[in-house]
N, CA, C and O atoms as a DFTB+ gen file, in Angstrom:
304 C
 N C O
     1  1     101.679     119.894      85.902
     2  2     100.781     119.397      86.980
     3  2      99.464     120.107      87.264
     4  3      99.149     121.031      86.515
     5  1      98.823     119.835      88.074
     6  2      97.519     120.269      88.324
     7  2      97.214     119.850      89.729
     8  3      97.202     118.640      89.955
     9  1      96.938     120.778      90.808
    10  2      96.802     120.614      91.777
    11  2      95.234     120.937      92.389
    12  3      94.894     122.060      92.761
    13  1      94.430     119.843      92.417
    14  2      93.147     120.245      92.766
    15  2      92.992     119.691      94.318
    16  3      91.833     119.357      94.564
    17  1      93.607     119.581      95.047
    18  2      93.737     119.326      96.233
    19  2      92.671     120.187      97.434
    20  3      92.912     121.273      97.961
    21  1      91.473     119.315      97.638
    22  2      90.462     120.441      99.006
    23  2      89.601     121.025      98.125
    24  3      88.768     121.667      98.766
    25  1      89.371     121.118      96.630
    26  2      88.383     121.794      96.007
    27  2      87.177     120.974      95.879
    28  3      87.101     119.845      96.364
    29  1      86.163     121.584      95.179
    30  2      84.632     120.880      95.181
    31  2      84.685     120.057      93.863
    32  3      83.681     119.588      93.326
    33  1      85.940     119.930      93.401
    34  2      85.765     119.032      91.986
    35  2      84.819     117.756      92.102
    36  3      85.075     117.074      93.094
    37  1      84.115     117.438      91.559
    38  2      83.304     115.876      91.532
    39  2      83.664     115.333      90.110
    40  3      84.359     115.928      89.287
    41  1      83.034     114.010      89.942
    42  2      83.093     112.959      89.157
    43  2      82.956     113.677      87.853
    44  3      83.835     113.612      86.993
    45  1      81.691     114.463      87.683
    46  2      81.475     115.028      86.684
    47  2      82.652     116.343      85.805
    48  3      82.703     116.553      84.593
    49  1      83.469     117.033      86.901
    50  2      84.379     117.650      86.575
    51  2      85.410     117.343      86.012
    52  3      86.174     118.051      85.356
    53  1      85.477     115.823      86.360
    54  2      86.901     114.972      85.884
    55  2      86.693     114.600      84.358
    56  3      87.501     113.798      83.890
    57  1      85.714     115.087      83.544
    58  2      85.514     114.496      82.320
    59  2      86.379     115.712      81.589
    60  3      86.858     115.439      80.488
    61  1      86.607     117.034      82.135
    62  2      87.479     117.804      81.597
    63  2      88.646     117.563      81.418
    64  3      89.280     118.183      80.564
    65  1      89.202     116.610      82.177
    66  2      90.531     116.336      82.089
    67  2      90.869     115.377      80.886
    68  3      92.014     115.153      80.494
    69  1      89.893     114.923      80.434
    70  2      90.403     113.792      79.341
    71  2      90.911     114.375      78.278
    72  3      90.707     115.522      77.881
    73  1      91.720     113.384      77.734
    74  2      92.635     113.947      76.458
    75  2      93.960     115.130      76.792
    76  3      94.543     115.710      75.876
    77  1      94.296     115.350      78.306
    78  2      95.369     116.414      78.813
    79  2      96.291     115.645      78.445
    80  3      96.514     114.863      79.369
    81  1      97.027     115.429      77.475
    82  2      98.331     114.489      76.965
    83  2      99.395     114.934      77.999
    84  3      99.903     114.055      78.695
    85  1      99.795     116.287      78.167
    86  2     100.848     116.688      78.863
    87  2     101.029     116.916      80.424
    88  3     101.994     117.303      81.083
    89  1      99.355     116.418      80.873
    90  2      99.314     116.272      82.337
    91  2     100.067     115.250      83.147
    92  3      99.405     114.216      83.060
    93  1     100.933     115.079      83.754
    94  2     102.029     114.239      84.284
    95  2     101.309     113.970      85.718
    96  3     100.905     112.854      86.043
    97  1     101.205     115.025      86.464
    98  2     100.703     115.018      88.162
    99  2      99.979     115.776      88.465
   100  3     100.128     116.972      88.215
   101  1      98.645     115.115      89.308
   102  2      97.477     115.513      89.593
   103  2      96.776     115.021      90.848
   104  3      96.419     113.859      91.040
   105  1      96.629     116.007      91.648
   106  2      96.108     115.950      93.026
   107  2      94.865     116.300      93.201
   108  3      94.411     117.420      92.968
   109  1      94.110     115.115      93.726
   110  2      92.841     115.094      93.696
   111  2      92.388     114.771      95.288
   112  3      91.183     114.652      95.505
   113  1      93.188     114.651      96.226
   114  2      92.777     114.615      97.559
   115  2      91.809     115.542      98.045
   116  3      91.704     116.690      97.613
   117  1      91.117     115.056      98.925
   118  2      90.241     115.935      99.755
   119  2      89.295     116.386      98.932
   120  3      89.055     117.592      98.978
   121  1      88.573     115.572      98.034
   122  2      87.763     115.975      96.700
   123  2      86.679     115.159      96.971
   124  3      86.773     114.237      97.781
   125  1      85.618     115.419      96.348
   126  2      84.403     114.386      96.333
   127  2      84.386     113.354      95.653
   128  3      83.408     112.621      95.801
   129  1      85.379     112.980      94.754
   130  2      85.320     112.368      93.605
   131  2      85.042     110.736      94.075
   132  3      85.293     110.403      95.233
   133  1      84.570     109.873      93.204
   134  2      84.179     108.535      93.475
   135  2      84.751     107.618      92.573
   136  3      85.197     108.139      91.551
   137  1      84.848     106.542      92.657
   138  2      85.307     105.179      91.580
   139  2      84.946     105.779      90.188
   140  3      85.762     105.964      89.284
   141  1      83.487     106.084      90.131
   142  2      83.057     106.295      88.863
   143  2      83.603     107.482      88.121
   144  3      83.419     107.570      86.907
   145  1      84.366     108.537      88.888
   146  2      85.156     109.453      88.173
   147  2      86.515     108.934      87.770
   148  3      87.345     109.708      87.293
   149  1      86.719     107.923      87.908
   150  2      87.958     107.728      87.925
   151  2      88.354     107.381      86.361
   152  3      89.481     107.461      85.873
   153  1      86.904     106.895      85.572
   154  2      87.133     106.418      84.061
   155  2      87.640     107.418      83.569
   156  3      88.445     107.197      82.664
   157  1      87.426     108.627      83.889
   158  2      87.610     109.936      82.980
   159  2      89.308     110.013      82.953
   160  3      89.846     110.413      81.920
   161  1      89.945     109.708      83.856
   162  2      91.576     109.623      84.028
   163  2      92.200     108.632      83.348
   164  3      93.425     108.628      83.229
   165  1      91.397     107.660      82.815
   166  2      92.046     106.676      81.951
   167  2      92.587     107.529      80.630
   168  3      93.633     107.229      80.054
   169  1      91.823     108.515      80.271
   170  2      92.008     109.300      79.099
   171  2      93.362     110.339      79.170
   172  3      93.602     111.107      78.239
   173  1      94.023     110.282      80.116
   174  2      95.042     111.008      80.788
   175  2      96.377     110.285      80.387
   176  3      97.345     110.282      81.147
   177  1      96.384     109.727      79.271
   178  2      97.633     109.058      79.078
   179  2      98.949     109.157      79.556
   180  3      99.642     108.157      79.742
   181  1      99.398     110.491      79.800
   182  2     100.925     110.619      80.407
   183  2     101.003     110.977      81.794
   184  3     101.958     111.661      82.163
   185  1      99.844     110.490      82.878
   186  2     100.004     110.741      83.922
   187  2     100.684     110.062      84.553
   188  3     100.447     108.871      84.348
   189  1     101.583     110.280      85.375
   190  2     102.671     109.684      86.256
   191  2     102.427     109.498      87.395
   192  3     102.594     108.416      87.958
   193  1     101.863     110.826      88.081
   194  2     101.500     110.387      89.506
   195  2      99.918     111.189      89.892
   196  3      99.448     112.263      89.514
   197  1      99.487     110.316      90.641
   198  2      98.045     110.703      91.152
   199  2      97.816     110.794      92.505
   200  3      97.932     109.683      93.022
   201  1      97.591     111.497      93.144
   202  2      97.257     111.579      94.503
   203  2      95.546     111.583      94.850
   204  3      94.778     112.413      94.365
   205  1      95.233     110.751      95.558
   206  2      93.713     110.261      96.229
   207  2      93.336     110.143      97.345
   208  3      92.256     109.592      97.558
   209  1      93.991     110.547      98.208
   210  2      93.896     110.680      99.806
   211  2      92.656     111.345     100.086
   212  3      92.347     112.310      99.386
   213  1      91.971     110.997     100.932
   214  2      90.847     111.399     101.652
   215  2      89.392     111.585     100.344
   216  3      88.432     112.355     100.338
   217  1      89.649     110.937      99.760
   218  2      88.258     110.448      98.805
   219  2      87.369     109.475      99.113
   220  3      87.460     108.892     100.193
   221  1      86.405     109.172      98.218
   222  2      85.605     108.081      98.150
   223  2      85.945     107.336      97.313
   224  3      85.126     106.801      96.566
   225  1      87.192     107.131      97.242
   226  2      88.086     106.121      96.092
   227  2      88.062     104.773      96.594
   228  3      88.436     104.688      97.764
   229  1      87.761     103.802      96.095
   230  2      87.983     102.515      96.685
   231  2      89.512     101.718      96.404
   232  3      90.283     102.040      95.500
   233  1      89.703     100.825      97.203
   234  2      90.786     100.145      96.316
   235  2      90.827      99.428      94.950
   236  3      91.785      99.217      94.206
   237  1      89.194      99.033      94.797
   238  2      88.780      98.339      93.642
   239  2      88.821      99.307      92.522
   240  3      89.107      98.990      91.368
   241  1      88.450     100.789      93.015
   242  2      88.841     101.885      91.855
   243  2      89.918     102.027      91.468
   244  3      90.138     102.257      90.279
   245  1      91.146     101.897      92.636
   246  2      92.345     102.371      92.341
   247  2      93.075     101.275      91.400
   248  3      93.870     101.644      90.535
   249  1      92.789     100.002      91.593
   250  2      93.108      98.636      90.964
   251  2      92.649      98.669      89.447
   252  3      93.377      98.271      88.538
   253  1      91.566      99.102      89.284
   254  2      91.256      99.412      87.987
   255  2      91.794     100.251      86.993
   256  3      92.027      99.965      85.818
   257  1      92.034     101.724      87.811
   258  2      92.623     102.506      87.048
   259  2      94.223     102.054      86.701
   260  3      94.795     102.239      85.626
   261  1      94.672     101.538      87.673
   262  2      96.344     100.938      87.536
   263  2      96.237     100.243      86.357
   264  3      97.109     100.365      85.496
   265  1      95.172      99.445      86.185
   266  2      95.399      98.854      84.704
   267  2      95.475      99.469      83.565
   268  3      96.105      99.048      82.594
   269  1      94.703     100.720      83.624
   270  2      94.357     101.657      82.477
   271  2      95.818     102.219      82.418
   272  3      96.359     102.188      81.313
   273  1      96.589     102.780      83.583
   274  2      97.653     103.598      83.510
   275  2      99.016     103.124      84.368
   276  3      99.534     103.709      85.319
   277  1      99.434     101.854      83.711
   278  2     100.239     100.982      84.432
   279  2     101.528     101.948      84.792
   280  3     102.134     101.656      85.823
   281  1     101.957     102.985      84.084
   282  2     102.887     103.778      84.523
   283  2     102.938     104.642      85.370
   284  3     104.024     105.061      85.768
   285  1     101.667     105.142      85.873
   286  2     101.226     105.937      87.092
   287  2     101.211     105.354      88.176
   288  3     100.536     104.349      88.400
   289  1     102.205     106.104      89.255
   290  2     102.078     105.935      90.778
   291  2     100.561     106.587      91.523
   292  3     100.376     107.803      91.572
   293  1      99.685     105.723      91.997
   294  2      98.711     106.318      92.680
   295  2      98.891     106.129      94.119
   296  3      99.157     105.041      94.630
   297  1      98.726     107.313      94.803
   298  2      98.921     107.315      96.132
   299  2      97.377     107.519      96.626
   300  3      96.670     108.474      96.304
   301  1      97.000     106.449      97.458
   302  2      95.765     106.378      97.893
   303  2      95.789     106.095      99.295
   304  3      94.735     105.984      99.920
């Protein structure tokens, strides 16, 4: 798991998470990420739980990511 709650992570920082095949839980609440950054998370195939509260993520962004990661529970 990776807990980035309340950090200064941005969309550009999410590119570094792509390909982390063992990452199962990710907390990105209270960060500066937007829908644009969510595309990078599609490259985290075993993600099972994602926390996105207090971000600039829209329902449409969550919906799109859910299609890419159907096994992931997204808390928004």
